[in-house]
C-alpha positions as CSV (number, residue, x, y, z in Angstrom):
1,M,141.7,79.8,43.2
2,N,142.5,81.6,40.0
3,S,143.9,78.7,38.0
4,Q,143.2,78.7,34.3
5,G,141.1,75.6,34.4
6,A,138.8,76.9,37.1
7,M,138.0,80.3,35.6
8,P,135.4,79.2,33.0
9,A,133.6,77.1,35.7
10,L,133.8,80.0,38.1
11,K,132.3,82.4,35.5
12,E,129.5,80.0,34.8
13,L,128.7,79.6,38.5
14,C,128.6,83.4,39.0
15,R,126.3,83.8,36.0
16,K,124.1,81.0,37.2
17,Y,123.6,82.4,40.7
18,G,123.4,86.0,39.6
19,F,126.5,87.7,41.0
20,G,129.7,89.0,39.5
21,D,133.3,87.9,39.6
22,A,134.3,90.8,41.8
23,T,131.6,89.9,44.3
24,F,132.9,86.4,44.4
25,D,136.5,87.7,44.9
26,N,135.3,90.0,47.8
27,W,133.5,87.1,49.4
28,C,136.5,84.8,49.2
29,S,138.8,87.5,50.7
30,K,136.3,88.0,53.6
31,Y,135.3,84.4,54.3
32,G,137.8,82.3,52.5
33,G,140.0,81.2,55.4
34,M,137.1,80.9,57.9
35,E,136.7,77.7,59.9
36,V,133.3,76.1,59.7
37,S,132.7,76.3,63.4
38,Y,133.3,80.1,63.3
39,A,130.9,80.5,60.4
40,H,128.2,78.7,62.4
41,R,128.8,81.0,65.3
42,L,128.7,84.0,63.1
43,K,125.4,82.8,61.6
44,R,123.8,82.2,65.0
45,S,124.8,85.5,66.5
46,P,122.2,88.2,66.4
47,V,122.9,91.2,64.2
48,R,123.1,94.4,66.2
49,K,121.7,97.4,64.6
50,P,122.8,100.9,65.8
51,A,120.2,103.1,67.4
52,V,118.6,105.5,64.9
53,R,119.2,109.1,65.9
54,N,116.8,111.9,65.2
55,N,118.8,115.1,64.5
56,N,115.8,117.2,63.8
57,A,116.0,119.3,67.0
């Protein structure tokens, strides 16, 4: 991923889409080895939000 020939193109893509190199590296570490079928399941699953607690008793 970090070969010398790919770095200028990577920096251009990051600049074009408005995110930094570190964000891209974090994304690759999180989703880099993911299979396509798992990514589709992850996208279809609803996001569960924790209940909001009111601690003003």
